[in-house]
C-alpha positions as CSV (number, residue, x, y, z in Angstrom):
1,M,-8.8,-5.6,-23.6
2,N,-12.4,-6.0,-24.7
3,R,-13.4,-7.9,-21.6
4,N,-11.6,-5.5,-19.3
5,I,-13.1,-2.5,-21.0
6,K,-16.6,-4.0,-20.6
7,L,-15.8,-4.6,-16.9
8,L,-14.7,-1.0,-16.5
9,A,-17.8,0.4,-18.2
10,V,-20.0,-1.8,-15.9
11,A,-18.0,-0.8,-12.9
12,T,-18.6,2.8,-13.6
13,G,-22.4,2.3,-13.6
14,L,-22.2,0.1,-10.5
15,G,-20.0,2.4,-8.5
16,I,-21.0,6.0,-9.1
17,V,-23.1,6.3,-6.0
18,V,-21.7,5.4,-2.6
19,V,-22.4,6.8,0.8
20,V,-20.4,7.4,4.0
21,A,-21.8,5.1,6.7
22,C,-19.4,5.7,9.5
23,N,-18.5,9.0,11.1
24,K,-15.0,7.8,12.0
25,K,-13.9,6.0,8.9
26,L,-14.5,6.2,5.2
27,D,-16.9,3.2,5.0
28,V,-18.1,3.5,1.4
29,T,-20.6,1.2,-0.3
30,D,-22.8,1.3,-3.4
31,Q,-26.5,2.3,-2.7
32,N,-28.1,2.5,-6.1
33,N,-27.5,2.7,-9.8
34,P,-28.3,6.0,-11.5
35,T,-26.9,6.7,-15.0
36,T,-23.8,8.7,-15.5
37,E,-25.9,11.2,-17.6
38,S,-28.4,11.8,-14.9
39,Y,-26.0,11.9,-12.0
40,F,-23.1,14.2,-10.9
41,K,-25.1,17.4,-10.9
42,T,-24.0,18.4,-7.4
43,A,-20.8,18.4,-5.3
44,I,-22.3,15.8,-3.0
45,E,-23.1,13.5,-6.0
46,L,-19.5,14.0,-7.2
47,Q,-18.3,13.1,-3.8
48,N,-20.3,9.9,-3.9
49,G,-18.5,9.2,-7.2
50,V,-15.1,9.5,-5.6
51,N,-16.2,7.3,-2.7
52,A,-16.5,4.5,-5.4
53,V,-12.9,5.0,-6.2
54,Y,-12.0,4.5,-2.5
55,S,-14.1,1.3,-2.6
56,S,-12.1,-0.1,-5.4
57,L,-8.8,0.8,-3.6
58,R,-9.7,-1.3,-0.6
59,A,-11.4,-4.2,-2.5
60,G,-9.9,-7.7,-2.7
61,N,-8.3,-7.0,-6.1
62,L,-6.1,-4.4,-4.5
63,V,-5.3,-3.5,-0.9
64,G,-7.8,-5.9,0.7
65,R,-5.8,-8.9,-0.5
66,E,-3.9,-9.2,-3.8
67,W,-2.0,-5.9,-3.7
68,F,0.1,-6.7,-0.7
69,F,1.0,-10.1,-2.2
70,T,2.1,-8.5,-5.4
71,H,4.6,-6.3,-3.6
72,D,5.7,-8.6,-0.9
73,M,6.3,-11.7,-3.1
74,R,8.5,-9.5,-5.3
75,G,10.3,-7.8,-2.4
76,A,13.2,-9.2,-0.3
77,E,11.4,-9.3,3.1
78,T,9.2,-12.4,2.8
79,A,9.7,-16.2,2.3
80,S,7.2,-19.0,1.7
81,G,5.5,-20.2,4.8
82,G,5.3,-23.7,3.3
83,D,3.5,-25.8,0.7
84,Q,0.3,-24.0,1.6
85,L,1.4,-20.9,-0.3
86,E,-0.8,-20.9,-3.4
87,A,0.8,-21.4,-6.8
88,P,0.3,-17.9,-8.3
89,R,1.7,-16.3,-5.1
90,A,4.6,-18.7,-5.0
91,E,5.3,-18.0,-8.6
92,L,5.6,-14.2,-7.9
93,M,8.0,-15.0,-5.1
94,K,10.2,-17.6,-6.7
95,E,10.3,-16.9,-10.5
96,P,12.3,-14.1,-12.1
97,S,9.2,-13.2,-14.1
98,P,5.7,-14.5,-13.6
99,S,3.5,-16.0,-16.3
100,P,1.3,-13.5,-18.1
101,S,-1.7,-15.6,-16.8
102,N,-0.7,-15.1,-13.2
103,S,-4.0,-14.5,-11.4
104,V,-2.7,-12.3,-8.6
105,M,-0.9,-10.0,-11.0
106,T,-4.0,-9.9,-13.2
107,S,-6.2,-9.0,-10.2
108,V,-4.0,-5.9,-9.4
109,W,-4.0,-4.9,-13.1
110,N,-7.8,-5.1,-13.2
111,G,-8.3,-3.3,-9.9
112,T,-6.0,-0.4,-10.8
113,Y,-7.8,0.2,-14.1
114,Q,-11.2,0.0,-12.4
115,M,-9.9,2.8,-10.0
116,I,-8.7,4.8,-12.9
117,N,-11.9,4.6,-14.8
118,R,-14.0,5.6,-11.8
119,A,-11.6,8.5,-11.1
120,N,-11.7,9.6,-14.7
121,L,-15.5,9.8,-14.5
122,V,-15.3,12.1,-11.4
123,I,-12.6,14.3,-13.0
124,S,-14.6,14.6,-16.2
125,K,-17.8,15.6,-14.5
126,G,-16.1,18.1,-12.2
127,P,-16.4,21.2,-14.5
128,G,-20.2,20.8,-14.7
129,V,-20.7,21.0,-10.9
130,T,-21.2,24.5,-9.7
131,D,-23.3,24.4,-6.5
132,D,-20.4,24.0,-4.1
133,V,-17.1,24.9,-5.9
134,E,-14.9,24.4,-2.8
135,L,-16.2,20.8,-2.2
136,R,-16.1,20.1,-5.9
137,D,-12.4,21.0,-6.1
138,I,-11.5,18.9,-3.1
139,V,-13.3,15.9,-4.6
140,V,-11.6,16.3,-7.9
141,G,-8.3,16.5,-6.0
142,E,-9.1,13.2,-4.3
143,A,-9.8,11.6,-7.6
144,E,-6.6,12.9,-9.1
145,F,-4.7,11.6,-6.1
146,L,-6.3,8.1,-6.4
147,R,-5.7,8.0,-10.1
148,A,-2.1,8.9,-9.6
149,W,-1.7,6.1,-7.0
150,A,-3.2,3.6,-9.4
151,Y,-1.0,4.7,-12.3
152,F,2.1,4.6,-10.1
153,E,1.3,1.0,-9.2
154,L,1.1,0.2,-12.9
155,V,4.1,2.1,-14.2
156,S,6.4,1.1,-11.3
157,M,5.6,-2.6,-11.8
158,W,4.8,-2.9,-15.5
159,G,6.5,0.1,-17.2
160,D,4.8,1.0,-20.4
161,V,1.0,0.6,-20.0
162,P,-2.2,1.9,-21.7
163,M,-3.1,5.3,-20.3
164,Y,-6.8,6.4,-20.0
165,T,-7.6,9.9,-18.9
166,E,-11.3,9.8,-20.0
167,P,-14.0,7.4,-18.9
168,V,-14.3,4.3,-21.1
169,A,-17.5,4.8,-23.2
170,S,-17.6,1.6,-25.2
171,A,-16.1,-1.9,-25.5
172,S,-14.0,-0.7,-28.4
173,D,-12.2,2.1,-26.6
174,F,-8.8,0.4,-26.8
175,K,-5.6,2.2,-25.9
176,A,-2.1,1.2,-26.9
177,K,0.7,1.3,-24.4
178,S,2.1,4.7,-23.5
179,P,5.8,5.1,-22.7
180,A,6.6,5.0,-19.0
181,A,7.8,8.6,-19.2
182,D,4.3,9.8,-20.3
183,I,2.7,7.8,-17.5
184,Y,5.1,9.5,-15.0
185,A,4.3,12.9,-16.4
186,Q,0.6,12.3,-16.0
187,I,1.1,11.1,-12.4
188,I,3.2,14.2,-11.5
189,S,0.6,16.5,-13.1
190,D,-2.2,14.8,-11.2
191,L,-0.4,15.0,-7.8
192,T,0.7,18.6,-8.3
193,D,-2.9,19.6,-9.1
194,A,-4.3,17.5,-6.3
195,A,-1.9,19.1,-3.8
196,S,-3.2,22.5,-4.8
197,K,-6.8,21.4,-4.2
198,L,-6.7,19.1,-1.2
199,P,-7.0,20.4,2.4
200,E,-4.3,20.0,5.1
201,T,-6.9,18.2,7.3
202,P,-9.6,16.0,5.7
203,S,-13.3,16.5,6.4
204,Q,-13.4,12.8,7.1
205,Q,-10.8,10.3,8.2
206,G,-9.5,8.2,5.3
207,R,-9.7,10.9,2.6
208,A,-6.6,12.1,0.8
209,T,-5.0,15.3,2.0
210,K,-2.4,17.8,0.8
211,G,0.3,16.0,2.8
212,A,-0.6,12.7,1.1
213,A,-0.4,14.2,-2.3
214,Y,3.1,15.7,-1.6
215,A,4.3,12.5,0.0
216,L,3.2,10.4,-2.9
217,L,4.7,12.9,-5.3
218,G,8.0,12.6,-3.5
219,R,7.9,8.8,-3.8
220,V,7.0,9.0,-7.5
221,Q,9.8,11.5,-8.3
222,M,12.3,9.3,-6.5
223,Q,11.3,6.3,-8.5
224,N,11.4,8.4,-11.6
225,G,15.0,9.4,-10.8
226,D,14.5,13.1,-10.0
227,Y,15.7,13.4,-6.4
228,A,15.8,17.2,-6.4
229,A,12.1,17.3,-7.3
230,A,11.4,14.5,-4.8
231,K,13.1,16.5,-2.0
232,A,11.1,19.6,-3.0
233,A,7.8,17.7,-2.7
234,L,8.7,16.0,0.6
235,M,9.8,19.3,2.2
236,N,6.1,20.3,2.0
237,V,5.4,17.4,4.3
238,Y,8.4,17.7,6.7
239,G,7.5,18.9,10.1
240,K,3.8,18.6,9.5
241,Y,3.6,15.2,11.1
242,S,5.4,13.5,14.0
243,L,6.5,10.0,15.0
244,V,4.5,8.0,17.4
245,P,5.2,4.7,19.3
246,F,6.1,2.1,16.7
247,L,3.3,-0.4,17.2
248,H,0.6,2.4,16.9
249,N,1.2,2.2,13.2
250,F,0.0,-1.4,12.8
251,D,-3.1,-1.8,15.0
252,G,-6.8,-1.1,14.5
253,D,-10.3,-2.2,15.3
254,I,-10.8,-5.9,16.2
255,K,-14.2,-7.2,17.0
256,L,-15.6,-10.7,17.8
257,G,-19.4,-10.8,17.4
258,S,-20.7,-7.8,19.2
259,T,-17.6,-7.5,21.4
260,T,-15.0,-4.9,20.5
261,L,-11.6,-6.2,21.5
262,A,-9.5,-3.3,20.4
263,T,-9.9,0.1,18.7
264,G,-6.2,0.8,17.9
265,N,-4.4,4.0,17.0
266,E,-5.5,4.6,13.5
267,F,-5.1,8.1,12.0
268,N,-2.4,9.0,14.5
269,A,0.1,11.9,14.2
270,E,2.4,9.8,12.0
271,S,-0.3,8.7,9.5
272,I,-0.3,10.5,6.2
273,F,-2.6,8.2,4.2
274,E,-4.5,5.1,5.3
275,V,-6.8,2.7,3.5
276,V,-9.8,2.1,5.7
277,F,-10.9,-1.3,6.8
278,V,-13.7,-2.1,9.3
279,D,-14.1,-5.3,11.4
280,K,-17.9,-6.0,11.8
281,G,-17.1,-9.0,14.1
282,D,-18.7,-11.5,11.6
283,N,-15.4,-13.0,10.3
284,N,-16.4,-12.2,6.7
285,F,-14.5,-11.0,3.7
286,N,-15.8,-9.7,0.4
287,W,-14.7,-12.5,-1.8
288,G,-16.4,-10.9,-4.8
289,Y,-13.4,-8.6,-4.8
290,T,-15.3,-5.5,-5.9
291,G,-15.8,-3.7,-2.5
292,E,-19.4,-2.9,-3.5
293,G,-22.8,-3.4,-2.0
294,A,-24.8,-1.9,0.8
295,T,-23.7,-4.7,3.2
296,A,-20.3,-5.4,1.7
297,N,-17.6,-6.5,4.1
298,A,-14.8,-4.0,4.5
299,T,-12.1,-6.3,6.0
300,I,-8.6,-7.1,4.9
301,M,-6.9,-10.5,4.7
302,R,-3.4,-9.5,5.7
303,S,-3.4,-10.8,9.3
304,Q,-5.0,-14.1,8.2
305,E,-2.6,-14.7,5.2
306,Y,0.5,-14.0,7.2
307,G,-0.6,-15.6,10.5
308,I,-0.1,-18.9,12.2
309,V,-3.0,-20.8,10.7
310,W,-2.9,-20.1,7.0
311,G,0.8,-19.3,7.3
312,N,1.3,-18.4,3.6
313,V,4.1,-15.9,4.2
314,V,6.9,-15.6,6.8
315,P,9.8,-13.0,7.2
316,S,12.8,-13.8,5.1
317,N,16.1,-14.7,6.6
318,L,17.5,-11.5,5.0
319,V,15.2,-9.2,6.8
320,L,15.6,-11.0,10.1
321,N,19.3,-10.6,10.0
322,E,19.2,-7.0,9.0
323,F,18.1,-5.9,12.5
324,E,20.9,-4.7,14.8
325,A,21.3,-6.3,18.2
326,G,19.1,-4.4,20.7
327,D,16.9,-2.8,18.1
328,P,13.4,-3.0,19.8
329,R,11.8,-2.8,16.3
330,Y,12.7,-6.5,15.9
331,E,10.3,-7.7,18.6
332,Y,7.7,-5.1,17.4
333,T,8.0,-6.4,13.8
334,I,8.4,-10.2,14.3
335,Y,6.7,-12.8,16.4
336,E,8.7,-16.0,17.1
337,S,8.0,-19.1,18.9
338,G,8.1,-18.5,22.7
339,D,6.7,-14.9,22.4
340,K,3.5,-14.1,24.2
341,I,0.2,-13.5,22.3
342,M,-3.3,-12.8,23.6
343,T,-2.1,-10.3,26.2
344,M,-4.9,-7.9,25.3
345,G,-2.6,-5.0,24.8
346,G,-0.4,-6.0,27.8
347,T,-3.3,-6.2,30.2
348,E,-3.4,-10.0,30.4
349,P,-0.7,-12.7,31.0
350,G,-1.3,-14.1,27.5
351,K,0.1,-17.4,26.2
352,A,3.2,-18.4,24.4
353,L,3.5,-19.2,20.7
354,T,4.6,-22.8,20.3
355,E,6.4,-24.4,17.4
356,D,3.6,-27.0,17.1
357,G,1.0,-24.2,17.0
358,M,2.5,-22.3,14.1
359,N,1.7,-23.6,10.7
360,V,4.8,-22.2,9.0
361,K,8.3,-23.2,8.0
362,P,11.1,-22.1,10.3
363,S,13.5,-19.3,9.5
364,T,17.0,-18.5,10.7
365,R,18.4,-15.4,12.4
366,N,21.9,-15.1,13.7
367,G,22.2,-18.9,13.4
368,V,19.1,-19.6,15.5
369,T,16.4,-21.5,13.6
370,K,12.8,-21.3,14.8
371,K,9.3,-20.4,13.5
372,R,8.5,-16.7,13.0
373,I,5.8,-14.6,11.5
374,Y,5.2,-10.9,11.0
375,R,3.8,-9.1,14.0
376,K,3.0,-6.0,12.0
377,Y,-0.8,-5.9,11.2
378,S,-1.2,-9.1,13.3
379,I,-4.3,-9.5,15.5
380,L,-2.8,-12.3,17.6
381,D,-2.4,-10.1,20.7
382,W,-6.3,-10.0,20.8
383,T,-7.6,-13.1,19.2
384,D,-6.3,-16.4,17.8
385,D,-9.7,-17.7,16.5
386,G,-8.3,-19.3,13.4
387,F,-10.1,-17.4,10.7
388,H,-10.5,-13.7,11.2
389,P,-10.3,-11.1,8.3
390,D,-9.6,-7.9,10.3
391,G,-10.3,-4.2,10.3
392,I,-6.8,-2.8,10.7
393,N,-6.2,0.1,8.4
394,Q,-3.4,-0.3,5.9
395,R,-0.9,2.6,6.5
396,M,0.0,3.4,2.9
397,I,2.2,6.4,3.7
398,R,3.6,7.3,7.2
399,Y,5.9,10.0,8.3
400,A,8.9,7.7,9.0
401,D,8.9,6.8,5.3
402,V,8.9,10.5,4.4
403,L,12.0,11.0,6.6
404,L,13.8,8.1,5.1
405,M,12.9,9.3,1.6
406,L,14.3,12.7,2.5
407,A,17.5,10.9,3.7
408,E,17.8,9.2,0.3
409,C,17.3,12.4,-1.5
410,E,20.0,14.1,0.5
411,A,22.4,11.2,-0.1
412,E,21.7,11.4,-3.9
413,T,22.0,15.2,-4.1
414,G,25.3,15.4,-2.2
415,S,24.5,15.9,1.5
416,P,25.3,12.7,3.4
417,A,25.4,14.6,6.8
418,N,21.8,15.7,6.2
419,A,20.9,12.2,5.2
420,A,22.2,11.0,8.5
421,K,20.1,13.7,10.3
422,Y,16.8,12.4,8.8
423,I,17.8,8.8,9.5
424,N,18.6,9.7,13.2
425,E,15.1,11.2,13.6
426,V,13.7,7.8,12.8
427,R,16.2,5.9,15.0
428,A,15.3,8.2,17.9
429,R,11.6,7.7,17.5
430,P,9.5,7.0,20.6
431,G,10.2,3.6,22.1
432,V,13.1,2.8,19.8
433,N,15.9,5.2,20.7
434,M,18.7,3.5,18.7
435,P,22.1,5.1,18.6
436,A,22.7,7.9,16.1
437,I,24.6,7.1,12.9
438,A,27.1,9.2,10.9
439,A,27.7,9.3,7.1
440,A,30.7,10.9,5.6
441,S,30.2,9.8,2.0
442,K,27.3,9.1,-0.5
443,E,28.0,5.4,-0.3
444,Q,27.8,5.4,3.5
445,A,24.6,7.4,3.4
446,I,23.0,5.1,0.9
447,A,24.0,2.0,2.8
448,A,22.5,3.6,6.0
449,V,19.3,4.4,4.1
450,M,19.1,0.9,2.7
451,H,19.5,-0.6,6.2
452,E,17.1,1.8,7.9
453,R,14.3,1.4,5.4
454,T,14.6,-2.4,5.8
455,V,14.3,-2.4,9.6
456,E,11.8,0.5,9.9
457,L,9.5,-0.4,7.0
458,A,9.8,-4.2,6.9
459,G,6.7,-5.9,5.6
460,E,5.1,-2.6,4.5
461,E,5.0,-3.3,0.8
462,L,7.9,-0.9,-0.1
463,S,10.8,-3.3,-0.5
464,N,9.7,-4.2,-4.1
465,I,10.0,-0.6,-5.5
466,D,13.1,0.1,-3.4
467,I,14.9,-2.9,-4.9
468,M,13.9,-1.8,-8.5
469,R,15.1,1.8,-7.8
470,W,18.4,0.7,-6.2
471,R,19.1,-1.9,-8.8
472,K,18.7,0.8,-11.5
473,K,21.2,3.0,-9.6
474,G,23.8,0.1,-9.6
475,Y,23.7,-0.2,-5.8
476,Y,23.6,-4.0,-6.3
477,P,26.2,-5.2,-5.9
478,S,28.3,-2.1,-5.3
479,I,26.8,-1.5,-1.9
480,K,24.9,-4.7,-1.1
481,P,24.3,-8.0,-2.9
482,D,21.1,-8.1,-5.0
483,P,18.5,-9.6,-2.8
484,K,16.5,-10.9,-5.8
485,P,19.2,-11.8,-8.4
486,G,17.9,-12.4,-11.9
487,Q,14.5,-10.9,-11.1
488,V,13.0,-9.0,-14.1
489,D,12.0,-5.5,-13.1
490,A,8.8,-5.3,-15.1
491,F,5.8,-7.6,-15.0
492,P,4.5,-9.0,-18.3
493,I,1.2,-7.5,-19.5
494,P,-1.5,-9.9,-18.4
495,A,-2.7,-12.4,-20.9
496,S,-6.3,-11.2,-20.5
497,E,-5.1,-7.9,-21.9
498,T,-2.9,-9.0,-24.7
499,S,-5.5,-11.6,-25.9
500,T,-8.3,-9.0,-26.3
501,N,-6.7,-5.6,-26.8
502,P,-5.5,-5.5,-30.5
503,L,-3.3,-2.4,-29.7
504,V,-1.3,-4.2,-27.0
505,K,1.2,-6.9,-28.0
C-alpha cells in the first residue's frame, strides 16, 4: 500500500481547499495548496476541506465513470454491447471473480480511500474550529456521511478491508484488514452521528442532509442483516419526500457550446442525495480522474458509455423480461430501435432510432429481438452529437428506493401486508399507475420486492448489492434463479495493495 498511501497523502495536500463556484450546484474545485498545519482554522476553511471530498466522489475514479461500471457489470441488469466493451469491464461482467489487477476495480478502491483520507482530515480538524460551531458541526456531519458512503462501497464489495479513521501522515502508515463487522460498526457510527448534525434542508444543493444520512443508514443496516434497525432508520425518512414523474429522476443540464438544451429536474421532491455534474458545453471530461483543478471538467460518462455510439453496455434480457405488460416504466427506462429521439422534451417531431444507427448487440424481450439501450441518464432526446460527456446528476438515493427498502424490511420482519403497501405507493407513482399487488406471505412479499426493485430501479447501480443480500438470505433459488450463478460475492484486494502493503495478504 506504499504507493497508495503516498497518493493519499499527496491528495490531502492537493484537495484541502476547494470553493463553491455555482449557486445552484456544488461545483467544487481546487484553488490553492496551503498546508494542513496552516489551514482549517475557521468553519469556512473546514467547509472547503469537505468540498474536496465531494470532488473525489464525482471524479472519474468513482461516480464520474468507473463506479457505475463496477456495480452494473456485477449486477443482473446489463449485458455487453459488443466487442467494443473494454477488457477490464468485460471481465467484471463475465468472470465469477475478476483478476486482482483489474483496473476498473482498482480505480474504485483508490477513489474510495482518497475520499476517506480527505474526510478523515476534516473530521480530525473539526474540534479545533470554534468560530462558527453550527457550520463546523454540519461540515463534520457531511464528512462523516461521505466517509460512511466510501466505506460501505468497500465493505459491501470487498468485505474485510483496511480501516483508516485518521489522516495518513506518512508512507509507512499501513493498516491491516479489519473484519467486515468492524467496518459496518464504523459506518453505522458515522451515519448516526451525521444524522444528528446534518440539516433537513442543505444550505446548498448537492450537500448531504439528515434524510440522506438516515436513508443510507437504512441501506447499510439491510446489507448488514439488521432489518429492524434498517426500518427504524428509514422511518425517519418516510413521508419527508414524495414521488415525482418517473423521468424527472434521470434528466439534467445539457449544453452544446453556449446553447443550453435542457435544464432538467434535478434536486426534485423525490431526490434524497445526488452527485452533482455540470455540462459546460465543451464536450470534455476530466480524464485525470481526480476531479481537481480550477478549470476541471465536472461531467459524467454514463450517457456516452451506455449510448448508441460507444455502446459498451446494453440492458440484459433478464431485466427486459421483468417488466409487466403495460408498465410505462419500460419505455421510460429503455430505448429500442424505432423509438423517437431528439424530440427536445416532446416539443419536436424527433427522429427514429434505427438498427443501423445503434452500435450495440441486439437483445431479446418476449421473443422479440432488436437493439436496445438504457434511456435512464441518456441525453439522446436532446443531442446525438456522438461524443458528449454530460451534466446529468447521478441520483444516488431517491425516495422510491426508500419505499422499496421499507417494503423489504416489512417482509423480513413479518408484515407482508405492510410490504405490499409500500410497494403499491411506488406502483401508483405519477405517470405509472400500475395495479396494486397483494402479499399474504413472506415469500410473496419478497418476490414482489425483488420484482419491483428490478423494474423501478433498473440501471441505477443497486442490482449488485441486492443480489449479494438476497443470495446470502437463500432467495436464490428458493424464490428466483440466481441471476449471476457462480459469482463470488467479494472482490479480491487489488494487486496494487497486496504488493505494497505488508500487512495485507
